[in-house]
C-alpha positions in Angstrom: -45.6 64.4 -87.9 -49.2 64.5 -86.8 -51.6 67.2 -87.8 -53.3 69.2 -85.0 -56.8 68.2 -84.1 -59.2 71.1 -84.1 -59.7 72.6 -80.7 -62.5 74.9 -81.9 -64.8 75.1 -84.9 -64.6 78.8 -85.2 -61.6 80.5 -86.8 -60.6 83.8 -88.3 -59.3 82.3 -91.5 -60.1 79.0 -93.1 -57.8 77.8 -95.9 -59.1 75.1 -98.1 -56.2 73.1 -99.7 -52.8 72.4 -98.2 -50.8 72.5 -101.5 -48.2 74.8 -103.0 -50.2 77.9 -102.1 -52.1 76.8 -99.0 -49.1 75.9 -96.9 -47.5 79.3 -97.4 -50.8 81.0 -96.6 -51.1 79.1 -93.4 -47.6 80.2 -92.4 -48.0 83.9 -93.2 -51.5 84.3 -91.7 -50.8 82.4 -88.5 -47.6 84.4 -87.8 -49.9 86.9 -85.9 -50.8 85.1 -82.7 -53.9 87.2 -82.3 -55.7 85.4 -85.2 -56.7 81.8 -85.6 -56.1 79.8 -88.8 -57.4 76.5 -90.0 -55.8 74.7 -93.0 -57.8 71.8 -94.4 -56.2 69.1 -96.7 -58.0 66.2 -98.2 -54.8 64.1 -98.3 -52.2 63.1 -95.7 -49.4 65.0 -94.0 -46.8 64.6 -96.7 -44.1 63.2 -94.4 -43.7 59.8 -96.1 -40.2 58.7 -97.1 -41.4 58.2 -100.6 -42.4 61.9 -100.8 -39.4 63.5 -99.1 -36.5 61.3 -100.2 -35.3 62.7 -103.5 -33.9 59.6 -105.2 -34.4 59.8 -109.0 -37.3 57.5 -109.4 -39.6 58.6 -106.5 -41.2 61.2 -108.6 -42.1 58.7 -111.3 -43.9 56.6 -108.8 -45.5 59.5 -107.0 -47.1 60.7 -110.2 -49.0 57.4 -110.4 -49.6 56.8 -106.7 -53.2 56.5 -105.6 -52.3 57.4 -102.1 -50.5 60.6 -102.9 -52.3 61.6 -106.1 -55.8 62.4 -107.2 -55.1 60.7 -110.6 -57.5 62.8 -112.6 -58.2 62.1 -116.3 -59.1 64.8 -118.8 -61.2 64.3 -121.8 -59.9 64.9 -125.3 -61.6 66.4 -128.3 -62.2 65.3 -131.8 -58.8 66.8 -132.8 -57.0 64.3 -130.5 -59.3 61.4 -131.2 -61.2 61.9 -128.0 -58.6 60.0 -126.0 -58.1 60.6 -122.3 -55.2 62.4 -120.8 -53.7 61.7 -117.4 -53.8 64.7 -115.1 -52.0 63.9 -111.8 -52.5 66.3 -108.9 -50.9 66.0 -105.5 -53.1 64.6 -102.7 -51.1 65.4 -99.5 -49.8 68.4 -97.6 -47.6 70.2 -100.2 -50.0 69.3 -103.0 -48.5 68.9 -106.4 -45.2 70.2 -105.1 -45.0 66.9 -103.2 -45.1 64.8 -106.4 -43.6 67.0 -109.2 -40.2 67.0 -110.8 -39.0 69.8 -108.5 -37.9 72.0 -111.3 -37.7 75.8 -110.4 -38.8 78.1 -113.3 -40.8 81.3 -113.0 -41.8 82.4 -116.5 -40.9 85.4 -118.7 -41.3 89.0 -117.6 -43.9 89.5 -120.3 -46.2 86.8 -118.8 -46.8 89.0 -115.8 -46.8 92.3 -117.7 -49.6 90.8 -119.8 -51.6 90.1 -116.7 -51.4 93.8 -115.7 -52.4 94.9 -119.2 -55.6 92.8 -118.8 -56.5 95.1 -116.0 -54.9 93.3 -113.0 -53.2 96.1 -111.2 -50.1 95.2 -109.3 -49.4 91.9 -111.2 -46.8 93.3 -113.6 -43.3 91.7 -113.4 -41.8 94.6 -111.4 -44.5 94.2 -108.8 -44.4 90.4 -108.5 -40.6 90.0 -108.5 -40.3 90.9 -104.7 -42.8 88.1 -103.9 -40.7 85.5 -105.9 -37.7 86.7 -103.9 -39.3 86.8 -100.5 -40.0 83.0 -100.2 -36.8 81.9 -101.9 -33.6 80.6 -100.2 -31.3 80.7 -103.2 -28.2 78.5 -102.8 -26.2 80.8 -105.1 -26.9 83.8 -102.8 -29.1 86.9 -103.2 -29.0 89.2 -106.2 -31.4 91.6 -108.0 -33.5 88.6 -109.1 -33.2 86.2 -106.2 -33.6 86.1 -102.5 -31.6 84.1 -100.0 -33.6 84.6 -96.7 -36.8 82.7 -97.5 -37.9 79.3 -96.5 -38.0 77.6 -99.9 -34.7 76.1 -101.0 -33.6 76.5 -104.6 -30.4 74.6 -105.3 -28.2 73.4 -108.1 -28.1 69.6 -108.8 -24.9 67.9 -108.0 -25.2 64.8 -110.1 -25.7 64.7 -113.9 -25.9 61.7 -116.2 -23.3 61.8 -119.1 -26.3 61.9 -121.4 -27.6 65.1 -119.8 -24.2 66.7 -120.0 -24.0 65.8 -123.7 -27.5 67.2 -124.3 -26.5 70.6 -122.8 -23.4 70.6 -125.0 -25.4 69.6 -128.1 -27.8 72.5 -127.5 -24.8 74.9 -127.8 -23.6 73.1 -130.9 -27.1 73.6 -132.4 -26.9 77.3 -131.7 -29.1 77.6 -128.6 -27.5 79.8 -125.9 -26.3 78.6 -122.6 -28.1 80.3 -119.7 -27.1 79.5 -116.2 -30.1 81.4 -114.7 -33.3 81.2 -116.8 -35.0 82.9 -113.8 -32.8 86.0 -113.9 -32.0 88.7 -116.5 -32.4 86.4 -119.5 -35.1 83.7 -120.1 -33.9 82.1 -123.3 -31.3 79.3 -123.2 -30.5 75.9 -121.9 -28.6 74.5 -118.9 -29.3 72.2 -115.9 -32.4 73.3 -114.0 -32.3 74.5 -110.5 -34.4 72.4 -108.2 -36.7 72.7 -105.2 -34.6 70.5 -102.8 -32.9 71.1 -99.5 -29.1 71.0 -99.3 -29.6 67.7 -97.5 -31.3 66.2 -100.6 -34.9 66.3 -99.4 -37.8 67.5 -101.5 -38.5 71.2 -100.7 -42.3 70.9 -101.2 -44.5 73.6 -99.7 -45.2 71.8 -96.5 -41.5 71.1 -96.0 -40.7 74.7 -96.8 -43.5 76.7 -95.1 -45.6 74.5 -92.8 -43.8 71.8 -90.8 -41.7 74.3 -88.8 -44.8 76.3 -87.7 -47.3 73.6 -87.0 -46.6 74.0 -83.3 -48.3 77.4 -83.3 -51.3 77.2 -80.9 -53.3 79.4 -83.3 -52.9 77.1 -86.3 -55.0 74.1 -86.8 -54.1 71.6 -89.6 -56.8 69.1 -90.6 -55.6 66.3 -92.9 -57.7 63.5 -94.6 -60.6 66.0 -94.6 -62.7 66.8 -97.6 -64.6 70.1 -98.0 -68.0 69.5 -99.3 -69.1 73.1 -99.7 -68.7 76.7 -98.6 -71.6 78.1 -96.5 -73.0 81.5 -97.2 -75.2 84.0 -95.4 -76.7 85.8 -98.5 -73.5 86.9 -100.3 -71.1 86.5 -97.4 -69.0 83.4 -97.0 -69.3 82.3 -93.4 -67.9 78.8 -93.2 -67.3 75.4 -94.7 -68.9 71.9 -94.4 -66.4 69.1 -94.4 -66.1 65.4 -93.6 -63.3 63.1 -92.5 -62.0 60.5 -94.9 -62.9 57.7 -92.5 -66.4 59.1 -91.7 -68.0 60.6 -94.8 -71.4 60.8 -93.2 -70.6 63.1 -90.2 -70.5 66.7 -91.4 -68.1 69.0 -89.6 -69.2 72.6 -89.7 -66.4 75.2 -89.4 -67.0 78.9 -89.3 -64.8 81.8 -90.4 -65.0 85.2 -88.8 -62.8 87.0 -91.4 -62.2 85.1 -94.7 -62.3 81.8 -96.4 -59.5 81.2 -98.9 -59.8 78.5 -101.6 -56.4 77.1 -102.4 -57.6 73.7 -103.7 -55.9 74.1 -107.1 -56.9 74.3 -110.7 -59.3 71.4 -110.4 -60.4 71.6 -106.8 -61.1 75.3 -106.5 -63.7 75.6 -109.3 -65.2 72.2 -108.2 -65.8 73.4 -104.7 -67.1 76.8 -105.9 -69.7 75.0 -108.1 -70.7 72.6 -105.3 -71.3 75.7 -103.2 -73.6 77.4 -105.7 -71.0 79.7 -107.3 -70.7 79.2 -111.0 -72.7 79.2 -114.3 -76.4 79.2 -113.3 -77.5 76.8 -116.0 -74.9 74.2 -115.1 -75.7 74.4 -111.4 -79.4 74.1 -112.2 -78.9 70.9 -114.1 -77.4 69.3 -111.0 -79.9 70.7 -108.6 -77.4 72.9 -106.8 -79.1 76.0 -105.3 -77.6 79.2 -106.9 -75.8 81.5 -104.5 -74.1 83.6 -107.2 -74.1 83.4 -111.0 -70.4 83.5 -112.1 -70.1 82.1 -115.6 -66.3 81.9 -115.6 -65.9 79.3 -112.8 -64.2 76.3 -114.4 -63.6 78.1 -117.7 -60.3 79.3 -119.2 -58.5 76.1 -118.2 -54.9 75.9 -119.7 -52.0 73.5 -119.9 -48.8 73.2 -121.7 -49.2 70.4 -124.3 -46.2 68.2 -124.3 -44.7 65.6 -126.7 -41.9 63.1 -126.0 -39.2 62.0 -128.3 -37.6 58.7 -127.1 -34.2 57.3 -128.1 -32.3 54.2 -127.5 -28.7 54.7 -126.2 -25.7 52.8 -127.3 -23.9 51.5 -124.3 -25.9 49.1 -122.1 -23.4 49.2 -119.3 -23.0 52.9 -119.0 -25.0 54.9 -116.5 -26.0 57.4 -119.1 -29.5 56.1 -118.4 -31.5 54.4 -115.7 -32.8 51.1 -116.9 -33.0 47.9 -114.8 -30.8 46.1 -113.8 -28.5 49.0 -113.7 -31.0 51.0 -111.7 -29.8 49.1 -108.6 -26.2 50.1 -109.2 -27.2 53.7 -109.8 -29.5 53.9 -106.7 -26.7 52.6 -104.6 -24.9 55.9 -105.1 -27.6 57.6 -103.1 -27.1 55.4 -100.1 -23.4 54.5 -100.1 -22.2 58.1 -99.6 -22.8 60.7 -96.9 -22.9 63.4 -99.6 -26.6 64.2 -100.4 -27.5 63.8 -104.0 -29.4 66.7 -105.5 -31.1 65.3 -108.5 -34.2 65.0 -110.6 -34.7 62.7 -113.7 -35.6 65.6 -115.9 -32.5 67.6 -115.0 -31.6 69.6 -118.1 -33.4 71.9 -120.5 -34.6 75.4 -120.9 -36.5 77.8 -123.2 -36.1 78.2 -127.0 -38.0 79.8 -129.9 -40.0 77.7 -132.3 -39.3 80.4 -135.0 -37.0 83.4 -135.2 -40.0 85.6 -135.6 -41.2 84.7 -132.1 -40.4 87.5 -129.7 -40.4 85.4 -126.5 -39.3 81.7 -126.4 -42.4 79.6 -126.7 -41.0 76.1 -126.2 -39.6 74.4 -123.2 -37.2 71.5 -123.6 -36.9 69.0 -120.8 -34.3 66.2 -121.1 -34.3 63.0 -119.0 -31.8 60.2 -119.2 -34.6 57.7 -118.7 -36.2 55.6 -121.4 -39.7 56.1 -120.3 -43.3 56.5 -121.5 -45.7 59.3 -120.4 -46.9 58.9 -116.8 -50.1 56.9 -116.5 -49.0 54.6 -119.3 -46.5 52.2 -117.6 -43.7 54.7 -117.0 -40.7 52.5 -117.8 -40.2 50.7 -121.1 -38.4 47.3 -121.1 -34.9 47.4 -119.5 -32.9 48.9 -122.3 -30.9 52.1 -122.0 -32.2 55.3 -123.6 -33.3 58.9 -123.0 -36.2 61.2 -123.8 -36.6 64.8 -124.7 -39.8 66.6 -123.9 -41.0 69.5 -126.0 -43.9 71.5 -124.7 -45.6 74.7 -125.8 -45.5 77.5 -123.3 -48.3 79.9 -124.3 -51.2 78.0 -125.7 -54.4 79.6 -127.1 -56.6 76.6 -126.5 -58.8 76.6 -123.5 -60.5 73.8 -121.6 -63.0 73.6 -118.8 -63.7 72.0 -115.4 -67.3 70.8 -115.3 -69.5 69.0 -112.8 -70.4 65.4 -113.3 -72.5 65.2 -110.1 -73.6 67.2 -107.1 -71.9 64.6 -105.0 -68.6 66.1 -103.8 -67.0 62.6 -103.8 -67.4 62.3 -107.6 -64.5 63.8 -109.6 -65.3 66.7 -111.8 -65.3 66.4 -115.6 -62.2 67.9 -117.2 -62.2 68.9 -120.8 -58.5 69.5 -121.8 -59.3 70.7 -125.4 -55.7 70.4 -126.5 -55.2 71.9 -130.0 -58.7 73.4 -130.1 -56.6 76.2 -131.5 -53.9 75.0 -134.0 -51.6 77.7 -132.8 -49.6 75.5 -130.4 -49.8 72.5 -132.8 -47.9 74.4 -135.5 -45.3 75.5 -132.9 -44.8 71.9 -131.7 -44.2 70.6 -135.2 -41.3 73.0 -135.3 -40.3 71.9 -131.8 -40.0 68.3 -132.9 -37.6 69.4 -135.7 -35.6 71.4 -133.2 -35.4 68.5 -130.9 -34.1 66.2 -133.6 -31.5 68.8 -134.7 -30.2 68.9 -131.1 -30.0 65.2 -130.7 -28.2 64.9 -134.1 -25.3 67.1 -132.9 -21.8 65.7 -132.4 -22.0 65.9 -128.6 -24.8 63.2 -128.6 -22.9 61.0 -131.1 -21.4 58.6 -128.6 -24.7 58.1 -126.8 -27.7 58.1 -129.3 -28.4 54.9 -131.1 -31.9 55.1 -132.7 -35.0 57.2 -132.5 -37.8 55.1 -131.3 -40.6 57.7 -131.0 -41.7 59.2 -133.3 -39.3 57.1 -135.4 -37.6 57.6 -138.8 -40.9 57.0 -140.7 -42.2 60.3 -139.4 -40.6 63.0 -141.4 -43.0 65.4 -143.1 -44.9 68.2 -141.4 -48.1 66.3 -141.9 -46.7 63.2 -140.4 -45.3 65.1 -137.4 -48.6 66.8 -136.8 -50.4 63.5 -136.8 -47.8 62.1 -134.4 -48.3 65.0 -132.0 -52.1 64.6 -132.1 -51.8 60.9 -131.3 -49.1 61.2 -128.6 -49.2 64.6 -127.0 -49.9 64.5 -123.2 -50.1 66.9 -120.3 -46.9 68.1 -118.7 -48.9 68.9 -115.6 -48.6 72.7 -115.7 -52.3 73.4 -115.4 -53.8 76.9 -114.6 -56.5 79.4 -115.2 -59.8 77.9 -114.2 -60.8 80.8 -111.8 -59.2 83.6 -113.8 -58.3 87.0 -112.4 -59.6 90.0 -114.4 -62.4 92.3 -115.2 -64.0 90.6 -118.2 -67.2 88.5 -118.1 -65.4 85.3 -117.4 -63.3 86.7 -114.5 -63.8 84.9 -111.3 -61.6 87.0 -109.0 -60.5 90.6 -109.1 -56.9 91.8 -108.8 -57.0 91.3 -105.0 -58.1 87.6 -105.6 -61.5 88.3 -104.1 -64.3 86.3 -105.7 -66.4 88.8 -107.7 -69.8 89.6 -106.3 -69.2 87.9 -102.9 -67.6 88.9 -99.6 -65.0 87.2 -97.4 -64.0 84.7 -100.1 -60.8 84.6 -102.1 -59.1 82.1 -104.5 -55.4 82.0 -104.1 -53.7 79.3 -106.3 -52.7 78.7 -109.9 -56.3 78.7 -111.0 -56.4 82.6 -110.9 -53.8 82.9 -113.7 -55.6 84.7 -116.6 -52.9 83.3 -119.0 -50.6 80.5 -118.1 -46.9 81.4 -117.4 -44.2 80.1 -119.6 -42.8 77.9 -116.9 -43.2 75.0 -114.5 -46.1 76.0 -112.4 -45.0 75.6 -108.7 -42.8 78.8 -108.4 -45.4 81.2 -109.8 -48.0 79.5 -107.6 -45.9 80.2 -104.5 -45.5 83.8 -105.7 -49.3 84.1 -106.0 -49.7 82.8 -102.5 -47.0 85.2 -101.1 -48.7 88.2 -102.8 -52.1 87.0 -101.8 -51.1 86.6 -98.2 -49.9 90.2 -98.2 -53.3 91.3 -99.5 -55.1 89.4 -96.8 -52.9 90.9 -94.1 -53.3 94.4 -95.5 -57.1 94.0 -95.6 -57.0 93.1 -91.9 
């Protein structure tokens, strides 16, 4: 599928970033044939077989692909030994929804009620639930928590490794409740995740769900392989963007917006573009010689992620398909091509939300089980061809905050990312308990015929102090990043409750960067909700 070439350089709306939010925005705003919309994406069109075919290993390669991924790295702090952390972000139409694990989780009711208590009117759970439902095409049908008439497929997997089935059973044996719908009435519990895939077994990323079917609209222009250098202003009014094609970085393309410019470039891209455009902390912009348009200290601050630690195990039976090692990978993959029945599957197929302590009111840990003996992404992925499995434990509501900073005024130089994991020990203490919980689950009878030995952290790591040290040395990102252009009313707020950039006109940010506090979930579903609600605000303003 080819993107439209621009027929004009003047539009009503310009959307910067064709990711989880941008694709939906392009659909909703261009539904009115009386307005013109331009969607700009730095990557390709997202139609590659590797992106859309949902065999179980594609995601593992997409997370490391230079073609489809920005492959950012974040800096650590002294607590984590100043090591670097791999932060992949999708570089294609569909954005990170084109490279992620396709898991559909929304977060807890209290996540959104907390946003509202911070002064963000209309962002409480009761208010945002209709926007979750509007975009959803729930395979199980509609109910009070789910919609069935939207464009984004949410389906049940139809293939589970025996190891994954044993894990779900082991969670029950360990006392953790079974919950078939962690996006419904109850949040706590474990089961197989629902996935963002079509019933035909294709990845239901945002471009697949919202964009491809409407790209024929004559009032919609989609520009791929195009990088936005900066937003142009007339005093405090956003009036256009300057961009360049990937194959001609010297020729500036000037586009103008009659109504609004919407930044949907993501948690890294949106603050980066704002700063390059003169919007951000005055002292930082001055250091890089960028003319100040508006002093907004919170741009790039408040960065959040769910710190994640992986426990890795060897499995007993080399010939069983409880896992996906080579050479048995070929036999397993054959299942996806030797049958007409589509396989709905993701490697990290089972898990849910549990409490690190009985005193915790809302579950604060996410478990994600994968019948793959693997390393963290960016570190080689697969271990030698021996069967095994991993269990991810990540903390859902961290107090630590990082930053997105400039390294250069050159838009082709990646920004500097400070992850600041465990800058606050709150989440570290919870993860120590999480490792113990994970070990208790794997020790249950249901896993007895599968588990062999614990490789990571290994039997030598037992005390709380030893577990803490293991976490500090081995914790990684789980790619649920948010918060770098926060919504609110405090001095670090970048946008207001209508997602308008504070102090400026005709400019909004609509993506996961506006979250004041990160949701206790995978990040795609709440980002789509933000886009759905944001689109309604833009339309209402018109």
